[in-house]
C-alpha positions as CSV (number, residue, x, y, z in Angstrom):
1,M,-18.8,-11.0,15.6
2,K,-16.1,-9.7,18.0
3,Y,-12.9,-8.9,15.5
4,K,-9.3,-9.3,16.7
5,A,-7.6,-6.8,14.1
6,I,-8.2,-4.1,11.8
7,I,-6.4,-3.9,8.7
8,S,-6.4,-0.6,6.8
9,D,-4.8,1.3,3.8
10,L,-3.6,4.6,3.9
11,D,-4.3,6.9,0.8
12,G,-7.8,7.3,0.1
13,T,-9.0,5.0,3.2
14,L,-7.4,6.0,6.5
15,L,-5.9,9.4,4.7
16,N,-8.5,12.1,3.5
17,S,-8.0,13.9,0.4
18,N,-5.2,16.0,2.1
19,H,-3.0,13.0,2.8
20,R,-3.8,13.4,6.3
21,I,-5.6,11.3,9.1
22,S,-8.3,13.6,10.8
23,E,-8.4,14.3,14.2
24,Y,-11.4,12.8,14.8
25,T,-10.0,9.6,13.4
26,K,-6.9,9.4,15.2
27,E,-9.5,9.3,18.7
28,V,-11.4,6.7,17.3
29,I,-8.6,4.1,16.4
30,K,-6.5,5.1,19.7
31,N,-9.2,4.4,21.9
32,I,-10.2,0.9,20.1
33,I,-6.5,0.1,20.2
34,K,-6.4,0.9,24.0
35,T,-9.7,-0.4,25.4
36,K,-10.5,-3.2,23.1
37,G,-7.4,-4.8,22.7
38,V,-7.4,-5.1,19.1
39,K,-4.4,-4.8,16.9
40,F,-4.5,-2.4,14.0
41,I,-2.3,-3.0,11.1
42,I,-1.3,-0.1,8.5
43,A,-1.0,-1.7,5.0
44,T,0.6,1.0,2.2
45,G,2.2,1.3,-1.1
46,R,4.2,4.1,0.6
47,H,7.8,3.4,1.7
48,Y,8.2,2.5,5.5
49,I,10.6,6.1,6.1
50,D,7.2,7.7,4.4
51,A,4.4,5.7,5.8
52,S,5.9,5.8,9.5
53,C,4.7,9.1,10.3
54,F,1.2,7.9,10.1
55,M,1.7,5.1,12.6
56,K,3.5,7.0,15.1
57,Q,0.3,9.5,15.0
58,L,-1.6,7.1,16.3
59,E,0.3,7.0,19.5
60,S,-0.3,2.9,20.0
61,E,1.1,-0.5,19.2
62,T,0.6,-0.9,15.5
63,Y,2.2,-2.8,12.8
64,L,3.0,-1.2,9.2
65,I,3.0,-3.1,6.0
66,S,4.8,-1.2,3.4
67,S,5.8,-1.5,-0.3
68,N,2.5,-3.3,-0.8
69,G,4.0,-6.1,1.5
70,A,7.7,-5.8,0.6
71,N,8.2,-4.7,4.2
72,A,6.9,-4.9,7.5
73,H,7.6,-3.3,10.4
74,T,6.4,-3.0,14.6
75,S,5.5,0.4,15.9
76,T,9.3,0.3,17.7
77,G,10.5,0.1,13.9
78,K,12.0,-3.5,14.3
79,I,11.9,-5.4,10.8
80,L,9.4,-8.5,10.5
81,T,9.8,-9.0,6.8
82,E,11.5,-7.8,3.8
83,H,11.3,-8.8,0.0
84,Y,13.8,-7.6,-2.3
85,L,13.0,-8.3,-6.2
86,E,15.7,-10.6,-7.8
87,K,18.9,-8.9,-9.7
88,E,17.9,-10.8,-12.8
89,Y,14.8,-9.2,-12.9
90,I,15.9,-5.6,-11.6
91,D,18.0,-5.8,-14.5
92,G,15.1,-6.9,-16.8
93,I,12.7,-4.2,-15.6
94,L,15.5,-1.5,-16.3
95,K,15.9,-2.2,-19.8
96,L,12.1,-2.0,-20.6
97,D,11.6,0.8,-23.1
98,I,9.6,3.8,-20.7
99,D,7.4,6.2,-21.9
100,K,8.9,9.6,-21.6
101,D,5.7,10.8,-19.9
102,I,5.6,8.0,-17.2
103,S,7.6,8.8,-14.2
104,V,9.7,5.9,-13.3
105,N,10.1,5.4,-8.9
106,V,12.1,2.9,-7.2
107,F,11.7,2.2,-3.6
108,T,15.2,0.9,-1.9
109,S,15.7,-0.3,1.7
110,N,16.7,3.0,2.8
111,G,15.0,5.5,-0.2
112,W,13.4,6.7,-3.4
113,C,14.9,7.3,-6.5
114,V,13.0,8.7,-9.8
115,D,13.8,9.4,-13.3
116,K,12.3,13.3,-13.2
117,L,10.5,15.2,-9.7
118,L,6.5,15.4,-10.1
119,P,4.7,18.6,-8.9
120,E,2.5,16.4,-6.7
121,F,5.5,14.6,-4.9
122,K,5.5,17.5,-2.3
123,E,2.1,17.8,-1.3
124,Y,1.9,14.1,-1.3
125,H,4.4,13.7,1.1
126,K,4.2,16.9,3.1
127,D,3.4,15.1,6.8
128,S,6.3,12.8,6.2
129,G,8.8,14.9,4.4
130,F,10.0,12.2,2.5
131,A,11.6,13.0,-0.8
132,P,13.1,11.2,-4.1
133,E,16.5,11.7,-5.3
134,V,17.2,11.9,-9.2
135,V,19.1,9.5,-10.6
136,D,19.9,8.3,-14.3
137,F,18.2,4.8,-14.4
138,K,20.4,3.7,-17.2
139,N,23.8,3.6,-14.9
140,F,21.5,2.4,-11.8
141,K,23.2,-0.4,-9.6
142,R,21.2,-1.2,-6.3
143,D,20.3,-4.4,-5.3
144,D,17.9,-3.8,-2.7
145,I,14.9,-3.0,-4.6
146,L,11.5,-3.2,-2.6
147,K,9.4,-1.9,-5.6
148,F,9.5,-0.3,-8.8
149,C,6.5,2.4,-9.7
150,Y,5.4,4.0,-12.5
151,I,3.1,7.2,-13.0
152,A,1.5,8.8,-15.8
153,R,-1.2,11.1,-16.1
154,D,-2.6,9.4,-19.0
155,P,-4.0,5.8,-17.9
156,K,-3.6,4.3,-21.5
157,K,0.1,4.5,-21.1
158,I,-0.1,2.8,-17.8
159,E,-2.2,0.1,-19.1
160,D,0.2,-0.3,-22.6
161,L,3.2,-0.6,-20.3
162,E,1.0,-3.4,-18.2
163,K,0.3,-4.9,-21.5
164,E,4.2,-5.1,-22.2
165,I,5.6,-6.2,-19.3
166,K,2.6,-9.1,-19.9
167,N,3.8,-10.4,-22.5
168,N,7.4,-10.6,-21.3
169,K,6.9,-14.0,-20.2
170,F,10.6,-13.9,-18.5
171,L,9.2,-11.1,-16.4
172,A,5.6,-11.6,-16.1
173,E,6.0,-15.3,-14.5
174,N,8.6,-14.1,-12.0
175,I,7.3,-10.7,-10.4
176,E,4.5,-9.1,-8.9
177,I,2.0,-6.6,-11.0
178,T,-0.7,-4.3,-9.3
179,A,-2.1,-1.2,-9.1
180,S,-3.2,1.5,-6.2
181,L,-4.6,3.6,-8.9
182,D,-5.4,3.6,-12.6
183,I,-2.3,6.0,-13.3
184,C,0.0,3.5,-11.3
185,L,1.9,0.3,-11.9
186,E,3.7,-1.3,-9.2
187,I,6.2,-4.2,-9.3
188,M,7.3,-6.1,-6.3
189,K,8.7,-9.7,-5.8
190,K,6.7,-12.9,-7.2
191,N,4.2,-13.4,-4.5
192,T,4.8,-10.4,-2.6
193,T,1.7,-8.8,-1.8
194,K,-0.3,-6.8,1.5
195,G,-2.2,-9.9,1.8
196,K,0.4,-12.3,2.2
197,T,2.4,-10.0,4.3
198,L,-0.4,-9.9,6.5
199,K,-0.9,-13.3,6.9
200,E,2.4,-13.7,8.3
201,I,1.6,-11.2,10.9
202,L,-1.6,-12.6,11.8
203,D,0.1,-16.4,11.9
204,E,2.7,-14.2,14.4
205,E,-0.2,-13.0,16.7
206,G,-2.6,-16.5,16.6
207,I,-5.4,-14.5,14.9
208,D,-7.3,-15.8,12.0
209,L,-7.8,-14.0,8.7
210,S,-11.7,-14.5,9.9
211,E,-11.1,-12.5,12.9
212,V,-10.0,-9.4,10.5
213,I,-11.7,-6.2,9.7
214,A,-10.1,-4.4,6.6
215,F,-10.8,-1.4,4.4
216,G,-9.2,-0.5,1.0
217,D,-10.0,1.4,-2.0
218,G,-7.3,0.2,-4.7
219,L,-6.7,-3.2,-6.9
220,N,-3.6,-3.8,-4.6
221,D,-6.3,-3.9,-1.8
222,A,-8.2,-6.8,-3.6
223,E,-6.6,-9.9,-2.6
224,M,-6.6,-8.5,1.7
225,L,-10.4,-7.8,1.4
226,S,-11.2,-10.5,0.0
227,T,-9.4,-13.0,2.3
228,V,-10.7,-11.8,5.5
229,G,-13.6,-11.8,7.5
230,K,-15.2,-8.6,6.8
231,G,-13.9,-6.5,3.9
232,L,-14.9,-2.9,3.3
233,I,-14.6,-0.7,0.1
234,M,-14.7,2.9,0.8
235,G,-17.1,5.2,-1.5
236,N,-14.3,6.8,-3.5
237,A,-12.7,3.5,-4.8
238,S,-11.4,2.6,-8.0
239,E,-14.5,1.3,-10.0
240,K,-12.1,-1.6,-11.0
241,L,-11.9,-2.3,-7.3
242,K,-15.6,-2.3,-6.9
243,K,-16.4,-4.6,-9.9
244,A,-13.7,-6.8,-9.0
245,L,-14.9,-7.4,-5.4
246,P,-19.2,-6.8,-6.2
247,N,-20.3,-8.9,-3.1
248,L,-18.1,-6.4,-0.7
249,E,-20.2,-3.5,1.2
250,V,-19.5,-0.2,-0.2
251,I,-19.2,2.6,2.7
252,G,-18.6,6.3,2.7
253,T,-15.6,8.3,1.3
254,N,-12.4,8.8,3.3
255,D,-13.2,12.5,3.0
256,E,-16.2,11.5,5.4
257,D,-14.3,9.7,8.1
258,A,-16.2,6.6,6.6
259,E,-13.7,4.0,8.4
260,A,-13.7,5.6,11.9
261,K,-17.3,6.0,11.8
262,Y,-17.5,2.3,11.0
263,L,-15.1,1.1,13.5
264,E,-17.0,3.3,16.1
265,K,-20.2,1.8,15.5
266,I,-19.0,-1.7,15.5
267,F,-16.6,-1.4,18.6
268,N,-19.5,0.4,20.7
């Protein structure tokens, strides 16, 4: 089948373990966009400011879905969609009793706020230079929140937090919960996902989901992988994702340029 669009997650998928796009992958994707007229769409949990540096590296007309679908931009920076959490749910989330070993992260329209700095932040965002602002969330007053993100080295603490939120009926019924990794829990506005924002872009382009090929490695990719014409799971993907979508093909890893190699093969 001739695919009209490619959608790719960033971390663990398009990016290698050094959080970079290899030169080989860049060239393959740029060539496909240029010669085949295919739309290339990045879909990531990262903030737009952070992820836009990778979009620019492709030097092509692309779309960028960020904050797990809460934002979408064109390659020129035009905002296509924004989904902010409602104030009453922001207040409820901020009142949660968070374990001291869990890092609290909040993406606003123009930045990233945290309760504490983690050593890995600098390495993770070295290409973009995106850096957080340390704040006191007890006195946090913002209503332009795209996403809450909780990070812990112990997956059990993330599991316990997820259970606590899901047992809170007021919150659970009015927010979207997902996870890119076992050590990371993310909260967005209800019905905000990579998959739903992707559908908005495809509708504008006149492209059907069946004409799309997608690559991902985390549970936050499950919806888009399962609804497109061809969904491919990275070899280094979360075991939870592989179990959730057992019928999808698993390819090589992000450190093997598996996405680019697959694309090169089918678009030759």
